[in-house]
C-alpha positions as CSV (number, residue, x, y, z in Angstrom):
1,X,152.9,336.3,58.4
2,X,152.9,335.4,62.1
3,X,149.2,335.8,62.3
4,X,148.7,333.2,59.5
5,X,151.1,330.8,61.1
6,X,149.3,331.1,64.5
7,X,145.9,330.4,62.8
8,X,147.3,327.3,61.2
9,X,148.6,326.0,64.5
10,X,145.3,326.6,66.2
11,X,143.5,324.8,63.3
12,X,145.8,321.8,63.7
13,X,145.1,321.6,67.4
14,X,141.3,321.8,66.8
15,X,141.5,319.0,64.2
16,X,143.4,316.8,66.7
17,X,140.8,317.3,69.4
18,X,138.0,316.4,66.9
19,X,139.8,313.3,65.7
20,X,140.4,312.1,69.3
21,X,136.6,312.7,70.1
22,X,135.5,310.5,67.2
23,X,138.3,308.0,67.5
24,X,136.1,305.8,69.9
25,X,133.6,305.2,67.0
26,X,136.2,304.4,64.5
27,X,137.7,301.0,63.8
28,X,141.2,300.3,62.5
29,X,141.6,298.0,59.7
30,X,143.4,294.9,60.6
31,X,146.3,294.0,58.5
32,X,146.1,290.7,56.8
33,X,148.7,288.3,58.1
34,X,151.3,287.1,55.7
35,X,150.7,283.7,54.2
36,X,152.5,281.2,56.3
37,X,152.5,277.4,56.4
38,X,150.7,277.1,59.8
39,X,147.9,279.6,59.1
40,X,144.6,278.0,58.1
41,X,142.8,279.2,55.2
42,X,139.2,280.4,55.3
43,X,137.8,277.1,54.1
44,X,139.6,275.1,56.8
45,X,138.4,277.6,59.5
46,X,134.8,277.1,58.4
47,X,134.9,273.3,58.8
48,X,136.6,273.6,62.1
49,X,133.8,275.9,63.4
50,X,131.2,273.6,61.9
51,X,132.5,270.5,63.8
52,X,132.9,272.4,67.1
53,X,129.2,273.5,66.9
54,X,128.2,270.0,65.9
55,X,130.0,268.6,69.0
56,X,128.1,271.1,71.2
57,X,124.8,270.0,69.7
58,X,125.7,266.4,70.3
59,X,126.4,267.0,74.0
60,X,123.1,268.9,74.4
61,X,121.2,266.1,72.8
62,X,123.0,263.5,74.9
63,X,122.2,265.4,78.1
64,X,118.5,265.7,77.4
65,X,118.5,262.0,76.2
66,X,119.9,260.9,79.5
67,X,117.4,262.9,81.4
68,X,114.6,261.3,79.4
69,X,116.0,257.8,80.1
70,X,116.5,258.5,83.8
71,X,113.2,260.0,84.6
72,X,110.7,259.2,81.9
73,X,111.3,255.5,81.1
74,X,110.9,252.3,83.1
75,X,114.6,251.4,82.9
76,X,115.3,252.9,86.4
77,X,111.9,252.0,88.0
78,X,112.2,249.9,91.1
79,X,111.2,246.3,90.3
80,X,113.1,244.3,93.0
81,X,113.4,244.8,96.8
82,X,115.9,242.3,98.2
83,X,117.0,241.8,101.9
84,X,120.5,240.9,103.0
85,X,120.5,239.5,106.6
86,X,122.9,238.0,109.0
87,X,120.7,235.0,110.0
88,X,117.2,233.7,110.0
89,X,116.1,235.8,112.9
90,X,115.1,238.5,110.5
91,X,111.5,238.2,109.1
92,X,112.5,238.9,105.5
93,X,108.9,238.9,104.1
94,X,107.7,241.3,106.7
95,X,110.5,243.8,106.1
96,X,110.2,243.6,102.3
97,X,106.4,243.9,102.4
98,X,106.7,247.2,104.4
99,X,108.3,248.8,101.4
100,X,105.7,247.7,98.8
101,X,104.7,251.3,98.2
102,X,108.1,252.0,96.8
103,X,107.8,249.5,94.0
104,X,107.5,251.0,90.5
105,X,108.9,254.3,91.6
106,X,112.0,255.9,90.0
107,X,115.1,254.8,91.9
108,X,116.6,258.3,91.6
109,X,113.5,260.0,93.1
110,X,113.4,258.2,96.5
111,X,115.2,259.1,99.7
112,X,117.1,256.2,101.2
113,X,117.5,258.1,104.4
114,X,113.7,258.5,104.8
115,X,113.2,254.8,104.1
116,X,115.8,253.8,106.8
117,X,114.1,256.0,109.4
118,X,110.7,254.4,108.5
119,X,112.1,250.9,108.9
120,X,113.9,251.7,112.2
121,X,110.6,253.0,113.5
122,X,108.6,249.9,112.3
123,X,111.3,247.4,113.4
124,X,113.0,248.4,116.6
125,X,114.1,244.9,117.3
126,X,116.9,245.3,114.7
127,X,120.2,247.1,115.6
128,X,120.8,248.7,112.2
129,X,119.0,249.0,108.9
130,X,120.5,250.4,105.7
131,X,119.2,250.9,102.2
132,X,121.4,250.8,99.1
133,X,120.5,251.5,95.4
134,X,121.6,248.7,93.1
135,X,121.3,250.1,89.6
136,X,119.3,250.0,87.5
137,X,116.1,248.8,89.3
138,X,116.9,247.2,92.7
139,X,116.7,248.3,96.4
140,X,118.9,246.3,98.7
141,X,118.0,246.2,102.5
142,X,120.8,245.3,104.9
143,X,119.7,244.3,108.5
144,X,121.9,243.8,111.6
145,X,120.5,242.2,114.7
146,X,121.0,243.0,118.4
147,X,122.6,240.2,120.4
148,X,120.2,237.7,122.1
149,X,121.1,237.7,125.8
150,X,118.4,235.8,127.6
151,X,115.2,233.8,127.4
152,X,112.3,235.8,128.6
153,X,109.7,234.0,130.7
154,X,106.3,235.7,131.1
155,X,102.9,234.7,132.1
156,X,99.8,235.6,130.1
157,X,96.5,236.5,131.8
158,X,93.8,234.1,130.6
159,X,90.4,235.2,129.3
160,X,87.4,234.4,131.4
161,X,84.9,231.8,130.1
162,X,81.2,232.1,130.9
163,X,79.1,229.0,131.4
164,X,76.1,228.3,129.3
165,X,73.8,229.3,132.1
166,X,75.6,232.7,132.4
167,X,75.7,232.3,136.2
168,X,79.3,231.8,137.1
169,X,82.7,232.6,135.5
170,X,85.4,230.0,135.2
171,X,88.9,231.5,135.6
172,X,91.6,229.7,133.7
173,X,95.2,229.5,134.9
174,X,97.8,231.8,133.4
175,X,99.9,230.2,130.8
176,X,103.7,230.5,130.2
177,X,105.3,232.2,127.2
178,X,109.1,231.9,126.6
179,X,110.7,234.3,124.1
180,X,114.1,235.4,123.0
181,X,115.1,238.8,124.5
182,X,117.8,241.0,122.9
183,X,120.2,243.5,124.5
184,X,117.7,246.3,124.0
185,X,114.9,244.6,126.0
186,X,112.9,243.8,122.9
187,X,111.3,240.5,122.0
188,X,112.7,238.9,118.9
189,X,111.2,235.5,118.4
190,X,110.4,232.2,120.2
191,X,113.2,230.8,122.2
192,X,113.7,227.2,121.0
193,X,117.3,227.8,119.8
194,X,118.5,229.7,122.9
195,X,118.1,227.2,125.7
196,X,121.7,227.7,126.9
197,X,121.0,231.4,127.8
198,X,119.9,232.5,131.3
199,X,116.2,232.9,132.0
200,X,114.8,236.3,132.8
201,X,111.4,235.9,134.4
202,X,109.1,238.9,134.7
203,X,106.9,239.1,137.7
204,X,103.2,239.9,137.1
205,X,100.8,239.0,134.4
206,X,100.7,240.2,130.8
207,X,97.3,241.1,129.3
208,X,98.1,239.7,125.9
209,X,100.8,237.5,124.4
210,X,103.9,239.3,123.2
211,X,105.2,239.2,119.6
212,X,108.4,240.1,117.8
213,X,109.2,243.7,118.2
214,X,107.4,244.3,121.5
215,X,109.4,245.9,124.2
216,X,109.4,243.7,127.3
217,X,111.6,245.7,129.7
218,X,113.2,249.2,129.5
219,X,116.8,249.1,128.4
220,X,117.9,251.0,131.6
221,X,116.5,248.3,133.8
222,X,117.9,245.5,131.7
223,X,121.3,247.1,131.9
224,X,121.1,247.2,135.7
225,X,120.1,243.6,135.9
226,X,123.0,242.6,133.6
227,X,125.4,244.8,135.6
228,X,124.5,242.8,138.8
229,X,124.8,239.5,137.0
230,X,128.2,240.4,135.5
231,X,129.7,241.8,138.8
232,X,128.7,238.7,140.8
233,X,130.4,236.4,138.3
234,X,133.6,238.5,137.6
235,X,134.3,239.6,141.1
236,X,132.8,236.8,143.3
237,X,132.6,233.9,140.9
238,X,128.9,233.5,141.5
239,X,127.0,232.4,138.4
240,X,123.3,233.4,138.0
241,X,121.1,230.8,136.3
242,X,117.8,232.6,136.6
243,X,116.8,236.2,137.0
244,X,113.5,237.3,138.5
245,X,112.6,240.9,137.8
246,X,109.9,242.8,139.7
247,X,108.9,245.9,137.7
248,X,106.8,247.5,140.4
249,X,109.4,247.1,143.2
250,X,112.3,247.9,140.8
251,X,114.4,245.0,142.0
252,X,115.8,241.7,140.8
253,X,116.4,238.4,142.5
254,X,119.4,236.5,141.0
255,X,119.1,232.7,141.5
256,X,122.6,231.1,141.9
257,X,123.7,227.6,141.0
258,X,123.7,226.7,144.7
259,X,119.9,227.4,144.7
260,X,119.8,230.5,146.9
261,X,118.9,234.0,145.6
262,X,120.6,237.4,145.8
263,X,118.2,240.4,146.1
264,X,119.3,243.7,144.6
265,X,117.2,246.8,143.9
266,X,117.7,249.8,141.7
267,X,117.3,252.6,144.3
268,X,121.1,252.6,145.0
269,X,124.0,251.8,142.7
270,X,124.2,248.0,142.0
271,X,128.0,248.0,142.4
272,X,127.7,249.4,146.0
273,X,125.2,246.7,147.0
274,X,127.4,243.9,145.7
275,X,130.5,245.5,147.2
276,X,128.9,244.8,150.7
277,X,128.7,241.1,149.7
278,X,132.3,241.2,148.5
279,X,133.5,242.5,151.9
280,X,131.7,239.9,153.9
281,X,132.8,237.1,151.6
282,X,136.3,237.4,153.2
283,X,134.7,236.0,156.4
284,X,131.9,233.8,155.0
285,X,132.5,231.0,152.4
286,X,129.3,231.1,150.4
287,X,130.3,227.9,148.5
288,X,130.8,225.8,151.6
289,X,128.0,227.3,153.7
290,X,125.5,228.8,151.3
291,X,122.3,230.4,152.6
292,X,119.3,228.3,152.5
293,X,117.0,230.8,150.8
294,X,118.5,234.3,150.0
295,X,120.9,237.1,150.6
296,X,119.2,240.5,150.8
297,X,121.5,243.4,149.7
298,X,118.8,246.1,149.5
299,X,119.1,247.5,153.0
300,X,121.8,250.2,153.3
301,X,125.0,249.2,155.2
302,X,123.5,245.8,156.1
303,X,123.3,242.3,154.7
304,X,120.4,240.0,155.6
305,X,120.6,236.4,154.7
306,X,118.6,233.3,155.5
């Protein structure tokens, strides 16, 4: 009796182990929910899934349709290049023509940063240049100018003319060119509208006439010249009407309203040279007894005037 009972217990344990091993591959039947008011029927669920899939399909078609319109039609092709400027000092035609290669290109496939770098390289006479996309088919260029600070007076070396007998050469006299100079030392345009500004004359002859965008003087030297001019006016009340710059000697002669000139060079700080003049001005009245020709501040610890 006990042996039979023991065998039946062992058999039950073996069946349990076998059932647990195959339970991974078996699926339990889900009980059908009870019919309630808020549970959709099978027909309603079908239409709901149908409209969801239809919505996904519409989004996909819209996405590919937009890609086609953006990149494969002429709707977003650049047709207009306009320039927005502060004043007439900007040569609008020249700037716009420099971007003619970008016409009829897709407005999304261009790099505005690359265009800005190109324009800044081609037109250094402008302080800032920016490009904006105006959808659907326009590029807008915005240009900001440097300040015009002086009239630049230069002299152009004339070309030689040979006589008909080819025996002697007739040298012509240098001719004068007056241009507007901005704060970067770059020529902008002719100077008819800037007659009230001081004149900066450059010593020496230019081989060819200068045009807009040419650099006349390094910015470092121009800053030193303007530093001397500013200190003389602000600290000593001496106004400079004309400035004569000697590039080889690296010095500037500032012509005052009284007619004499003040000589300053760039080998020592400009402020130190003018400080010597400031100290001696306590004993000498340059207004009442101005020098006849010049005051030389270039020599260290000395002032020479005549």
